[in-house]
N, C-alpha and C positions, 0 to 999 in steps of 0.2 A: 846231660843224659848219661845214664849208665851204658856200659858196653853191651852191645847186642850179642847174646850167646849164639853159638853155631846151630843149636836146636830150637831156636826161637819159633820158627814156623811150625814145628812139631808140637811145641807147647801150646801155641795158640789154637791149634787144630783139634785139641781135646774136646770132645762133645760135652755139652752142658747136661746137668742132672737137675730135675725139678726138686727144689728143697722140701716142699711140703705136698706130696701127692694127695689129691683130695678124693680119690676113689672111695674111701671109707667114710668120708664126711657125710653126715645125714643130709639128705636133699629136701628142700622145701616142697610142700605139696601145693604147687602153683594152681592146679586144677581146682582144688578145694577153696583156696584163697580167692580165686577169681569168681568162682560161683557165689561165694558169700558176698563178694564186693558188688555183684550185680544188683542185689536187693538191699544193699546198705543205704542209709539215709544220711544226709549231711547234718552234722551235729555242731559245727563251729568252723570259724575261719579267722585267719590273721593276715592282714595286708602289711607287708614289710616295705617301708618307705625307702626310696633311693638313698644310699650312703648311710643307712641305719640298720638296725637289727631288731628282731621280735622274737618273743618266746611263745611257746605253745605246749600243751600237754595232750598226750594220746593214751588212752587206756589200753592195756593189753587186749589183743583181739580186734582192735579197730584199725582203720586204714587212714593214711594221710597222703595228700598229693601236693607237690610243689609245682607251680605253673608260672611261666614267664608271661607277663601281661604288659601291654602297651609297646614294648620294645625289647630287643635282645639284651638279656641280663644274666649274669652268673651270680651264684650265691655260695657263701661259706657256711657250712652246716655242722653243728655240734649236737650230740645226743648224750643224755644221762638217764640212768634209772631214776624215775621220779621219786622213788621211795628211799633212795640211797645214792647220793650224788658222788660217792667214791667209786661207783661203777659207771664208767663213761666209755664212749666210743674209742676203740683202739685202732687207729688208722694203719699203724705199722703191721699188726698181725692180720688185719683185713687185707692189706696189700700182699702179704706173704701167702695168704690162702687163695685169693681170687685174682690177683694181678694188680697192675698200677691204676687201672680204671675199672669202674664197676658197671654192671649191666643187669638186665633182667635175670632173676634167679639168684643173684649174688646177695650176700648178707653183710650187714654192718655188725662187727663183733665187738664185745665189750672187753674192758681191761682185766688184767690179773687181779685177784685170783678167780674171777668169775668166768671169763672167757666163754661166752655163750652168745647166740644170736640176739641182737637187739631189735633189728628191723630187717625185713626181706623186701627186695625190689621186685614188684610184681608186674609193673608196666613202665615202659620208657619209650617215648615217641622219637628219641634220638638214637635208638638201637641200630638204625640203618647206617650210622656214620662209620662204625668200624675203626680201623687204623688207617690214617691217610699216608701220603707219600713222604711226609716229613716225620712220621712216627707219632703224630698227634692223635689223641682220642678224647672222649668226653667223660666227664664225672670222675675226676682223678682223686686218689687218695695218696698223692705224693707231695703236693704242696701243703705247707704248714698253715698258712693264712697270711695275708698282708698285715704288717704290724708296724707301729711307730718306732720301735727300737731299731729294727733293721734300717728303716728310713733315716733315722738319726745317725746311725753308724755310717751310712753311705753318703749322705749329703748334709747332715746337720739339721734336718727338718724336724718339726714338731707337728705332724699332721694327725688330727684327732678322729678322723673317720675311716681309718683302716679297719678291716674286718675284725681284728683283734680287739680294738677299742669299742667298735659297735657291739660286739658280742658281750664284752665286759659290762657295758652300760645296760644292755638288755637284761642280762642275768641279775645285775644288781637291782634293777627296778622290779623285776619279776619276783625276786626272793625277798626284797626289802632289806638288803644288806649293803654294806659299804663297798666301794669300788675295790678297795684293798682286799676284801674278802672274796669278791666275785672273780677277780682276775685269775687267781690260781685254779679256778674251776674250768676256765676256758682252755680248750685243748686242740690238737691238730684235727683238721677238718676233713670232711668230704666236700670237694669243690663241685657243687651241682651245676651242670651245664657248661663248665669251664673246659676248653679244649687245650690240652697240654701234652708235653712230652719231653724228651731229652735230645739235644742236638747230637748228631752222629759224630761230629769232629771233636767237640770239647766236652761232651756229656753234660752240658748245662741245661737246667730246667727252663723250658720255654713255654710261652702262652701265645695263642693266636685267636683270631676272631672266632667266637663261639658260633656254631651253626644254629643255635636256638633262635626260635621265632615266636612271636605271641601265639599262645595256644599250646605250645609244646609243654610237656609235663613229665615228671617222673613220680611214680607212686609206690608207696611202701605199705607193708603190713607190720603192725607193732607186735613184736613177739613178747615184750614185757611192758609194764607201765613206763611211759616215756616222758621226759622233759626235753623239748627240742629248742634250739636257738638258731636262727637263720639271719645272716647278714647279706643285704644287697650291696655287693662289692663296689667300691668307688671306681673300679676299673671298667664298669659297664659290661660290655661284651669281651673285654680284655684284648682288644685288637691292637692297642698301642699304649695307652696310658695306664698307670697304676699308682694307687696311693696318692691321689690328688683330686681336685675338683674339675679337671679338664675333660674327662670322658663323659659322654651322654650316659645317664643312668635312668633305670626304670624300676617300678615296683615289682615285687614277687608276691604271689598269693599262695598261702598255705590253707588247705581245706582238710577238715577231719570228717571221717564217715563212720557211722556206727552200724555194724551188721546185725542181722538177726542171729543170735548166738547159736541156734540149732543148725544153722547153715554151715557152721565150722566143724560140725561132726565131732570127732574124738580129739581135735587139737587141744593141746595144753601148753601153757607157757613153759619154755625150756628151763630146766633147773640149772643152777650154777655148775661149773666144771667139777668133775668128780675127783680130780687129783687130791690125794690125801693131805697135801700141805706139809709133809714131814721134811722135805728137802734133804732126805738122807740121814736124819737124826732122830 
């Protein structure tokens, strides 16, 4: 360890500054979204089997709900612009804007150069959880997704039902493309229902038993046309095991709801980011 300077205490005591103040960030109109949702009708559903993934599409202006059914289960969630797969969920920027865990009123933002809202969380039955005494919270955008490469690196395994592989197979099947074409499309996820944080002493990413129970759900408003992919994680509720077949796992249900368009009032799908793209040249 390096030598501790005499002013170490003073340096550590410097107050933090929020990197991206969001006071000027456009706020979602939750009142309008919720009013439109009340009279929406169910237009489709996908049941995601344990240790598998499924894809679904949601038109702009529609709603979708992810529900835990049968038992406590977390899911790894990817989003793309259904009309242009180069525009995808950007977990890092979403984290910078909203924090490490998402909640009602937060948005899933898309990648550069688009950087616009893809989906807005309008309801969350786990919003009561908050931050626990360990620093854990629900619906994180810090974990990347369990994957076979890290597993192989750590223990030499070749486990094929990690969320990364599940999502890759689902995308390949949905788009009718090879696994080698689908894999680069899979990206860092929103960990739906997963309870995570960082340890106070070593700063390591941790997971703990999710508080989710059958019937709990999180619901979104689609700001643009979306392609979604959801994996029912092999970790189940992520209370102990990960990336193997040991944990009890359960299905996840995705439901899509179509509103009466007039109930959305003046809402319009957000335009791509207005930065001119010149990068100083």
